C-alpha positions in Angstrom: 0.1 0.0 0.1 1.8 3.3 -1.1 2.4 6.0 1.3 1.0 9.8 0.6 3.2 11.2 -2.0 2.2 14.7 -3.0 2.6 13.9 -6.6 -0.3 12.3 -6.5 -31.3 12.7 -1.6 -29.4 11.3 1.7 -26.0 12.7 3.3 -24.1 11.1 0.4 -25.8 13.8 -2.0 -25.3 17.0 0.3 -22.1 19.3 -0.6 -21.7 22.5 1.0 -18.7 23.8 -1.1 -18.3 27.6 -1.3 -18.6 29.3 -4.7 -15.3 30.2 -6.2 -13.4 28.6 -3.5 -11.1 25.4 -4.0 -12.7 22.6 -1.6 -11.3 19.6 -0.8 -14.1 16.9 0.7 -12.8 14.6 3.2 -14.9 11.6 4.0 -13.9 10.2 7.5 -15.2 6.4 7.8 -14.6 4.5 11.1 -13.6 1.1 10.4 -16.2 -1.8 10.6 -16.7 -3.9 13.8 -14.3 -6.6 15.0 -15.0 -9.0 17.8 -13.6 -7.1 20.4 -16.0 -4.1 19.6 -18.8 -6.7 19.4 -17.7 -8.0 23.0 -17.3 -4.7 24.6 -13.4 -4.9 24.8 -11.1 -1.7 24.8 -9.5 -1.7 21.6 -6.7 0.5 20.7 -3.2 -0.6 19.2 -3.8 -4.1 19.5 -4.6 -5.1 15.7 -7.8 -7.0 15.3 -9.1 -7.8 11.9 -12.6 -7.4 11.0 -15.6 -9.6 12.1 -18.0 -11.2 9.9 -20.4 -8.4 11.1 -17.7 -5.8 10.1 -17.1 -7.2 6.7 -20.8 -6.9 6.1 -20.8 -3.2 7.4 -17.8 -2.3 5.4 -19.5 -3.9 2.1 -22.6 -2.0 2.9 -21.1 1.2 2.9 -18.9 0.5 -0.2 -22.2 -0.3 -2.1 -23.5 3.5 -0.9 -20.2 5.1 -1.9 -20.3 3.2 -5.4 -22.4 6.4 -6.8 -19.5 8.9 -5.6 -16.5 9.9 -7.5 -13.8 9.2 -5.1 -10.2 10.4 -6.1 -8.0 8.8 -3.1 -8.4 6.4 -0.4 -6.2 6.4 2.8 -6.2 4.2 6.0 -4.3 4.0 9.1 -1.9 1.4 9.4 -4.0 -0.9 11.4 -5.6 -3.8 9.8 -9.3 -3.3 10.7 -9.0 0.0 9.0 -7.1 -1.5 6.0 -9.7 -4.1 5.5 -12.5 -1.5 5.5 -10.7 1.0 3.3 -9.8 -2.1 0.8 -13.5 -3.0 0.4 -14.6 0.5 -0.1 -11.9 1.3 -2.7 -12.4 -1.7 -4.8 -15.1 -0.3 -6.9 -13.1 2.6 -7.6 -10.0 0.6 -8.5 -7.9 2.8 -6.2 -5.1 1.7 -4.0 -5.1 2.3 -0.2 -2.7 4.6 1.0 -1.5 4.3 4.7 -1.4 7.2 7.0 -0.1 6.1 10.5 -0.8 9.4 12.2 -4.6 8.2 11.9 -4.1 5.0 14.0 -6.3 4.6 17.0 -5.4 5.6 20.7 -3.0 3.0 22.3 -5.0 1.7 25.4 -1.9 0.3 27.0 -2.6 -2.0 29.9 -6.6 -1.7 29.3 -6.3 -3.6 25.5 -8.6 -6.2 25.5 -10.5 -5.4 28.8 -14.1 -4.9 29.2 -15.3 -2.0 30.9 -16.2 -4.1 34.2 -12.6 -5.2 34.3 -11.3 -1.6 33.9 -13.6 -0.5 36.5 -11.9 -3.1 38.8 -8.4 -2.9 37.9 -8.0 0.8 37.1 -11.2 2.6 38.9 -8.9 5.7 39.8 -7.9 6.2 36.2 -11.8 5.6 35.2 -12.9 8.2 37.5 -10.3 10.8 35.9 -10.9 9.7 32.4 -14.7 10.4 33.0 -14.2 14.1 33.8 -10.7 15.0 32.3 -9.9 12.4 29.4 -8.1 14.9 27.2 -4.9 15.0 29.3 -4.6 12.0 31.4 -2.3 9.4 30.2 -3.7 5.9 29.5 -1.8 3.4 31.7 0.8 2.3 29.5 -0.6 4.1 26.6 -1.0 7.5 25.2 -3.0 10.8 26.0 -5.9 11.6 24.0 -4.5 15.1 23.1 -1.7 13.8 21.7 -3.8 11.3 19.5 -6.1 14.4 18.3 -3.0 16.4 17.6 -1.1 13.8 15.5 -4.7 12.9 13.8 -5.1 16.6 12.9 -1.4 16.7 11.6 -2.0 13.7 9.3 -5.2 15.1 7.9 -3.7 18.2 6.8 -0.9 16.5 5.4 -3.2 14.3 3.2 -5.2 17.7 2.3 -1.7 19.1 1.2 -1.3 16.2 -1.1 -4.4 17.1 -2.8 -4.7 20.8 -3.5 -7.5 20.5 -5.9 -11.1 20.4 -5.5 -11.2 16.3 -4.9 -12.9 14.0 -2.5 -10.8 12.0 -0.5 -12.2 9.1 1.8 -10.1 8.2 4.9 -10.6 5.1 7.3 -9.7 5.7 10.7 -10.8 5.0 14.4 -12.7 6.4 17.1 -10.5 8.7 18.8 -8.7 10.2 15.7 -11.9 11.2 14.3 -13.6 12.4 17.4 -10.4 14.5 17.8 -10.7 16.0 14.3 -14.6 16.7 15.0 -13.7 18.1 18.3 -11.2 20.5 16.8 -13.3 21.8 14.0 -16.3 22.3 15.8 -14.4 24.2 18.8 -15.5 21.5 21.2 -12.9 20.9 23.9 -11.6 17.3 23.9 -13.1 16.7 27.5 -16.7 17.0 25.9 -15.9 14.5 23.0 -18.8 12.5 24.1 -20.9 15.1 22.6 -20.4 13.1 19.3 -20.8 9.4 18.7 -19.6 7.4 16.0 -20.6 4.0 15.1 -18.8 1.4 13.1 -18.4 2.5 9.7 -20.1 5.8 10.5 -19.4 8.4 8.0 -18.1 11.9 8.9 -18.0 14.5 6.2 -15.5 17.6 6.1 -14.9 20.1 3.8 -11.4 22.3 3.7 -12.1 25.7 2.1 -8.4 26.9 1.8 -7.9 29.9 3.5 -11.2 29.9 5.0 -10.8 26.7 7.0 -12.7 23.7 7.7 -16.3 22.9 7.7 -18.2 19.8 8.9 -21.4 18.8 7.1 -22.0 15.5 8.7 -21.0 13.5 11.7 -21.6 9.8 12.1 -23.8 9.8 8.7 -26.3 12.3 10.2 -26.2 16.0 9.0 -24.3 18.2 11.0 -26.4 21.5 11.8 -25.0 24.2 9.2 -25.4 27.0 11.8 -23.0 25.0 14.4 -19.4 26.6 14.9 -17.1 24.5 12.6 -14.5 26.6 10.9 -11.2 26.2 12.5 -7.8 26.2 10.6 
């Protein structure tokens, strides 16, 4: 899968491009479900593959994208995201380019644990995570703020690779996408639960050059046009 090189009547039909402004459309897709998703286990850097349910989800979303012109497809380096991206990219005959910055939050010692197991073993951490998740480091893992920053930088690098008015599809994960949405909408990372992403949920962004970013959809639902969403 080649990396990025710069030489290179429903929510699917809505486009809020600005007249006379070069707009790059970014379609963020959360990967399909894995067995750990279905079991309610904490899943970050552990490289799980899609479950049968996740494969069906990705195939269904690929059909919906079949009527759209997609110019490039990107994915994090984790298998569940790459599998989702490959299924979406097939009808468009596009390679999947890997952007490691869009990988999921490393959950460290919490990887593979259920909520009840985390509550029992890491109760103090869980209490702080509920109120101030942005800057607390997951035991043996990452800070949400660092994940949001690297995802934001990775997304902007992708946009720089596609300066013209193009539609770019990016398959990523829960926390990188939530971090991006929080940044554009002006929502503090501590309030990331304002938004929710289902497996294969679609979030749509427009990058209007110097005019900044705008959100049109979050989790396959239209984002209110009047909401604050214009950050550079």
